[in-house]
N, C-alpha and C positions, 0 to 999 in steps of 0.2 A: 655101453650097450652096443651090440653089433648092429650093423645096418639092417639085416633081416629081422632082428628083434624089434627094432623101431618100426618097421613096416607092419609087423604083426600087431603091434600096439596101436598104431594109427588105424588099421583095419578094424580092430575091435571097437575103437572109439567111434569110427564112422558108422558102424553097424548100429551101435547104441543110438547115435544121433539120428540116423536115418529112420530107425524104428520109432523113436519119440516123435519125430516130425510127422511121420505117416500117421501115427495114432492121433495126434492132435488135429491134423488135417481132417481126418475122417470123422473125429468127434465133432468138430465144428460143423461139418457138413451134415451130420446126422441131426444135431440139434436144430440147425437151420440150413436146409438144402440150398438156399440161395447163396451160401458162402462159396459154392462152386460155380456160380453164374460166370459166364465168359467175361463179362465186364469186370467183375470183382477179381477174377484171376489175372486179367490183363493189368489191372490197377496194382495188384500185389507185386507182380513181376516188374512193373515199371518202377515202383518205389524200391524194390529189392536191389536192382542192378547198381545204382550209384553207391548204395551202402556197401554192397559186396566188393565193389572196386576199391573203395576206401579201405575195407578190411584187409584185402590182399596187399595193398600198398603198405598199410601199417604193420603187417606181418614182417616185412623186411626189417623194420626198426626194432620190433619186439624180439626178432631172432638174434639181435646183437645184445639183448639184455636191457634195452631202452624202452621208451614209449614216446609217442608223438600226439600231443593234445591239440595240435593246430590243424589236423587234416580237415575237419569239418569247416573251420574258418577259411582254409586254403580253397576248398571247393566252391564255397559261396563267393569269396573274393574273386576267384577266376571267372565264374559265370557272371558276376556282377559287373566287373570291369569290361569283359568282352561284350557283354550286352549293352553297356553304356556307349562304348566305341561304335557298336552297330547302330545305335540310335542316332549318333552323331554323323552317320554317313559311311562307316566302314562296310565293305562287302560281307555278306553273311558268311561266306566260306572262311574268312580270316578269324572268325570267333574261335575256331578249333586250335590253330597254332597259338593264339593269344592265351587261351585257357591253359594249355600245356606249359607255355613259358611262365605264366604266373605261378603255377604249381611248382615248376622246377626252381624258380627264384626263391620261393619260400623254403623248399627242401634244402636248397644250397645254404640258405642263411641258418637253418636248423643244424645242418651238418657242420658248418663252421663253428657254431656255438658249442655244440656237444663234443665233436671229435677234436677240433683243433684247440678250442679255448677251454675245454674241460668243464663246461657248465653242466650241471646235472640235467638230464634230458627232460625230467618233469618240469623244472623251473624254466629251462630255456624254451621249450615248446608252449608252455603256458603263457609266457611273455610274448612270444611271436603270435600266438592265437589272438591275444588281446590287441596287439599292435596292428596286425593286418585288418582286423575287423574295423578298427577306427580309421586307418589309412584309406581303405577301400571306400568306406562310407563318405569320408571327406572328399575324395577324388570324384566319386560319382555324384555326390551332392544332391541326390533325390532319394525318397524313401524306396521306391520300387523301380526295377528295370523289367520291361516287357519284351520277351521274345516272340517272333511271329509263329503262328500255329499253321498247320497244314502245309508245311514246306518240306523240302528235301531233308532239312535237318531232323525233323520229326520222323520222317519215314526211314531215314538211315540209322537213327540211334534209338528210337522209341517205339513207334507204332507203324508197322508196315501193313496196311489193309487189315487191321485187327490182330495182327501177329506181333508179339513183343520182341521185336528184332534185337533189342538190347541184350537179351539173354544169349544170343549167338556171340556177340562181342565179348560178353563176360566170360564165356567158356574158352574163347581164344586167349583172353588175358590170363585166365587161370592156368591154361596149358603152358603159356609162356613163363608164368611164375614157377610152375613145377619144374620145368626144364632149367630155369635159372637157378633154382635152389639145388638141384641134384646133378645137374650136368655141366655147370660152368664153374670156373674158378672163383668168380665173384660170389656166387651163391654159397659154395663150400666154405669160403673164408668168412662170410658173414655168419654162418652157422658155427664155425669154429670160434669166432669172437664171443658168441653167446655162451658156448659151452665152457670156455676157459679163456678169458681175454689175455691173462698174463702168459699162459702157455703159448698162445698163438703169437704174441709179440716176440717171445724168446725163440720161436721157430723161424724168425726172420720175416714174418708177414707184416706189411705195413698196416697196422690196426687203424691209424687215423684215416688213411685213404679209404679203407673198405667201409668204415663206419660212416664216413662222409657220403660214400656211394649209396649206403642203405637209406639215409635221410633224403638223398636226391631222387632215388627211385620212389620213395614214399610220396614226395612232392609231385612227381610226375603223375602218379596214379591219382592224386588229388585233383590235378588239372584235368585228367581224363574223366573222373567222376563228374566234374562240373559240366562236361559236354552232355552226359546222359541225364543229369539233373535238370539242365536247362531245356533239353528237348522234351522232357516229360512234364515238368512244372514250369509253364511259360512265364510265370511271375516270380522273379528273384527279388527277395526282400533284403535290404541292407542289414536289418536286424536278425535275419534268419540263420539257420544252421546250428543253433545252440543245441548241444546234446548229440549231434550227429556223430562227432568223433568218439563219443562214449559208446555209442551203439556199434561203431566199426571195431573199436577195441574189444568190446564184449563179444562180438561175433568171432574174432580171432581166438580169444581165450576159451569160449565155449567150444570152438572147433578143435581144440587140442594143441594150439600153439602155446608152448611153455612160457609162463609169465616172466621167468628169469632168463629166457633165451636159450638158443642151442637147438631147438626142435620146432619144426613148423609143419602144419598140415593144411595145405591149400584147400583140398576137398572138404576137410572139416570146417574150415573158415566159411566156405560157401554154405554148408549145412547150417552152421551156427547162425549165420546172418539171416538165412531164410527162416529159421526157427523163430527168430525175434520178430520178423515181419508177420508170420502166421499168427503168433500170439497177439500182436497189436491189433491186426485186422480182425482176427477171430473173435476177440473180446467185444468188438463193436457189434457182432451178431449175436454172441452168447448172452451178454448181460441183459439186453432189452427182452430177449426171448424168455429169460428166467425172471423177469420183472424185478431186476436189481438195479438200483439207482446210482451205483458207484460210477465215478468217472473212469472210463476205460484207460485213459492215459495214465492215471495214478496207479491202477492195478498193474498196468504194463511195467511201470517203473519198479514196482515191488517184485514182480516175477523175474524181470531181467536182473536185478540186483541179487536175488536169491540164486539164480542159475549160475551167474558169474562166480559168485563165492563158492558155491558147491563144485563148480568145474575146477577152480584153483586148488581147493582142498583135496579133491580126488587126485589131482595131478601131484600134489605134494605127498600124499599117501603112497602113490605108486612109486615115487622116487625113493621114499624110505624103504619100501619092501623090495625094490628093484634088485638089490644086491643078492637077495635070498631066493629069487624066483628065476627059474629057467623058462623063459617065454616060449622056447621052441618045443617044450615037452607037452604043454597042455592046449595051446591055442586051437588046434584042429577040433578037439572035442567042444570047446567053448564056442568056437565059431559055428560048428554044426548046430549046437543047442540054440544059439542066438538066431541062426537062420530058421530053424523050426519054429521057434517062438514067434519070430517076425512074420513068418508065412501064415502061421495060425491067426495072428492078429489081423493080418491083412485080409485073410478070407472072412473072419468073423465080422470085421468092421465093414467090409464090402457088402456082405449079405445084409447086415444091419442098414447100411446106406440104401441098398435096394429096396428093402422093406419100407424104410422111412419115406423114400421118394414115392413108392407105389401107393402108400396109404396116407400121403400127405393131405389129400382131400381139400376141402375148403379151408382156407386160412382166415385168420382174423382180418377184419378190415382195419388197416393201420394208417395213420398219418404220422409223418416224421417231421419234427422241427429241429432244424440245424441252425444253431445260433453261433455267434462269434465269440461267445463266452458262456461260462456255465456256473462258476463259483460265486460271482458277485451277486449281491442282494437284488440288484435290478433284474437279473435273469431269473431269479427265484419268483419274482412277481410275474414275469412273462410266462414262466412255466405254469404257474397257478392259473392264470387266465386261459392259457392254451388247453390245460387239463379240463377246465370246466367246459370249454366249447366242445372238446372231444367227447365228454361224457354225454352232453346234450344231444350230439349228432350220432351217438352210437358207434363211435370209433375208438380203437385203442391208440394211444399216444406214445411215441418215443421222443424224448427231448434230450439232445446231445449237443455239446459244444466243447471246444478246447478249454483248458483251465483258465486262460486269461485272454483278453482281447488285444493281442499283439500280433503284428504281421509275422513274427517268428513262428507262430503256430499255424501258418497256412497249410503245411502238409497234414497237420492233424485234422483240420476242418475238411480238407479235401478227402481225406480217408473216410471221415464220417458221412459225407455226402455220397461218396462212392458206395459205401455200404448200404445206405438207404436205397439208392437206385437199384443196386443189385438184389436187394431183398424184395423188390417188387412192391413197394408201398403204394397206397392208393393216391397219395399226394404229399407234397413237401412244402413246408414254410421255410424260407431261407434268409439268413442275414449274414452277409459276407464280410470277412475281415478286410479283404482288399481284392484286387484283381486276381485272376487265375482260376476261374471257374467255368469258363465258356465251354471247354471240351466236355466236362461232366454234365453240364446243362444240356448240351446237344444229345447226350446219351438219354437224359430224362425225356426229351422230346421224341426220340426214337422209340422209347418204351411207353410212350403215351402217359407219362406221369405229369400231372399239372403241377406247376410251381407257383407259389405266392411269395413275393419278396416283401420283407418287412424290416422295420427299424432302418438301418442304412441300406438295406437291400443289396442288389447286384450292381456293381460299379459300372460307370459309363462305358469303359473300354470293352468289358465283357458283353454288355448290351449291344454294343456296336457289332462285335464279332458274331454274335447270335443272329442279329438281324441280317447281316450280310450273307450269312450262310443259310438263311431261311429256316433255321431250327431253333426258334425261340420258345421254350415252354412256359414262359412266365404269363400267367393269365390275369394277375391282379397285383396291386401294390398296396400295402398297408404301411404307411409311413408316418413318422412324426412331423408335425407342422413346425419345423425348426425356424423357418423365416417368421412365421406368425408368433412363435414363442419368444423370439428375439424382440419383436415389436411389443409384445405384452410386458416384457421386463422393462423396455424403454418407457412405456406409459406409466407403470407404477413408480419408476424412479422419477420421471419428469414431474408427476404430481407432488412428490415429496420435496424436490429441490427447486421448483420454478420460482418460488419467492426469493430464493438465494440468487438465482440467475438475474432476477429483476434488479437487484442492487449492485450487480457486478458489471464491469465494462466488458469483460470477456469471461467465458466459462468453458473449461475443458473437461470432457468426460473420456475416460479410457476404457478400452476393451482388450482383454487378454484371451486369445484363442488357444485351445488345447492341442490342436493339430491342424492339418490342411485338408481334412476330409470335407466332403460336400456338406455334411451335417453341421460341422463346426463353422464353416464359412457362411452357411445360410443363417445360423444363429447370429453371428457377428453382423452380417449385412442387414438382417431384420432389425437388430438393435439400432445400428447406425441410422438406417433410413427412418425408422420410427421416431427416434429422439429428435433428429434434425427437423423432421416434419412438424412435430408438436411444437418445437421451439419457434419455428417460422410462423405458425398459425396462432399461437397464443398472444393476446394483446400485451401481456406483461413482458414477454420475451422476444417478440419478433424484431425489435430493433437492437437487440444485443448480438454480440459476436459469440456464437456457440460453435465449438469444435469437438469432434469425436476423433481421438487418437487411437489407432488400432495397433496392438502389438501382436503379430502373427507368429506364434511359436517362437518366443524371444531367443531361445537358445536351442537349436535343433540338435545339438550333440547330446545333451543330457536333460533337456526339457526343464531347464531351471527357470520356472515362471517368476521367481522373485526377481530376476534380472529385469523382466518386463515391468514388474511393479515399481522397481527403483527408477526406471526410466520415466514412467508416468508420473511418479512423485516429483521428479526433477523438473518436468515440464508443467507442473502445477495442476494436475488432474484433481478435481474435487470429488469425483465419483468413478467407480470402476465396475464394469460388468465382466464377470468371469464365465466363460462358456462351457465349462465342464468340471467334473469332480476332480480330475487330476490337478487342475489350476488351484481350485479351492483348498485342496489338501496342503499344497506348499504354502500358500498365502496364510492359511490358518496357523500353520506351524510357525511361520515368521511373526505373526501377530502375537502368538503365545510366548514367543522368546523375549517379549518385553520391548519390541522395537516400536516405541511410541510415536515415531515420525509419521506413522500411518494413521494416527488417531483422528485426524481431520477428514479423512476420506470415507465416503459412504460406499458400501459394497453391495452388489446384487449378484446372486449366484445362479447356477444351473445344475440340475440333477438334485440328488438328496444325500443322505449318509450321516453318520454320527457326528463328523466334524461340523457340518453345517447346523445340525440340531443343537449341538453344544454351543456354538457361536451365537445362535439366536437366543438361547436360553440365558446367556450371560448378561444381556441388556446393557452392556458397557461399550466402551470405545475400543477400536473402531466399530462402527455399526454395520451389521449385516442386515440390511433392510428386509430382504426376502429372497425367494429363489423360484425358479421355474422347475416343475417336476414333469417329466414325461409320464404319461399314464401308461405304465409298463403292463399292468394287468390287462388293460383294455387292448393294448398292442398285440398281446399274445392271443387274447380271445378273438379279436377281429381277424387275425391272420389265419388261425385254424378254422374259423367259421367260413371264411372265403375258400380255403382248401377243400373242406367238405362239400360245399356247394358245387365246386368245380368237379370234384370226384363223382358226384351224383348226377352231373350233366345239367345242373340248374343254372339259371341266369345269375351272374354275379356282378358286382360293381368293379369296374376296372381300376378304381383308384379310391382308397379310403384314407383319410387323413385324421390322425388322432391329435387334438390340440393340447398344448402345454397347459399346465394348471399352476397358478400362483399359490405359493404357500409361505407363511411366516409364523412368527411365535404364537399368533392367535388361533391358527386353524391346523397346525401340523399334526396334532394328536388325532383329530378327526380324519385327516387324509392318510395317516398311518393305518388306521382301521380299515379304510377303503382300498388299501393296498396301492396307494398312489405315491405316497412318500415312504421311503424305506430307511431302515437303519442298516448299519453294517459298512 
């Protein structure tokens, strides 16, 4: 295909993409005009920039006929390592070269594996993806790295007085990539390799060298993306970035970059990447407006997969028909028709948008609940309680959260919160996965939207940043009494075992915590303080040696809580308190595997779920004495009640504590009916 024909083909693809993007953008705006709120647009652009930079970088690899599955992990590793060095005292300006060097190092490793040592690109980059995730997490040795906000880093690469300055950098990078592909020897040779590697080699071109360069460039772009990611999302999570590389690759494919190499559309890659962002954010506005309870993340996955498959299918069909089509004969008419159709759609949708905005009128009074999870049974009970409170208060409720409670889903929860703020809801109930929400909460303050934190609430570092800026929208806290719940578990266990303590010279009780969050540590501390206090006060046990041995996240790499149990068994623990469902899941599986060495240990749990219910129903050894359930229904009910009161300007309680509830084999059925104990 001649160069002019390729340009015509790319132009047609870009017109289709641009039209699709425009139609979707206007559709979301018509359904919910708050979609084009300046805060939401700023948020979309900020999230778009690092994804698009990754997509441009990976286009160099795809152009050779390969793929790089490590770009997302490279971006996170670069920002994670540079941020950790900054926390240890490195000047902030050095994070930029550090990120770029990390990206280049990963790119060079991929280049050696694929180009020099002939490892298939899929296998090589999958391996480096997994390796650098592990290595960077081990080096950093903490779950999260926090970048400073409101510094020159943010103003230079993310938000300059409300303008998304990152988009300017992106256009510069895109222009550089276009020049590199079409005006330099490196770009032409990379495209040649993708078109026909063997012919390129026979032409005397060093294929190994230019393949290596393609992966090196891709790694460099991953490092650059890390700069924009860190400046937009101040909290970098060691477990984060999962799926980012797939979105980057999808953006390139959707934009017209050939999956088998040899053809690249940088402009199309930008359009394809932005299309995915618009779909992801737009669904957060569309689904609640249509009263659909689907998780927008899952719907986005479905649409992205379908679009990628269709893009590749159409690309293959074009290649099959390419030999029989003279692209120079028809394109002008087709381009003219496409332009007329696009213009008609733009005019029609713009008129519709104007009418929708003009007659938007009074909107429904709405409370948004943004949780740190959505699919788990615990959150179903929270949603039921929140729904009941909203109905009683005369408000519409939207309940949204990422699929799972993992720090890797921080960008998803941020997007949901941004959508709620941009929608102009009357109030927000918020439970945060981790740090990284202070900038959005400041927006809520500026928009006069009251926020009630619940469950784990807003984390201390974000609270500190809000207070220092004088822009804290949090008007009330509805929290679990984790410390008191730990003491309740201690009292139930002590009453059961105090006769055993009385006949022993020494007695050891173990605790296994599921993570290092405030809630987990509070449960652990409450149990330890409560048990030791009871042992010192009771006449039967106060002269005995009683010890509480705490295993804090026994294996931070894979959360292998059984390692903690084995240690407690070795030191002679007679009872074990497990602070959360993740611990109980593993311990129950170990018990069910026939490991009878634990039969003499008495267990006490926290939370609920099928495994604990099954364990209690067995009545055998080892014994699960009982467990503490958080009153999740009441948690949701109280949080929304407080939000509605704040939205109406009524006096509210600044701090509401929901106590834990003891449950065992005798009362769990009753508590299931009351939506306190849950299955699942």
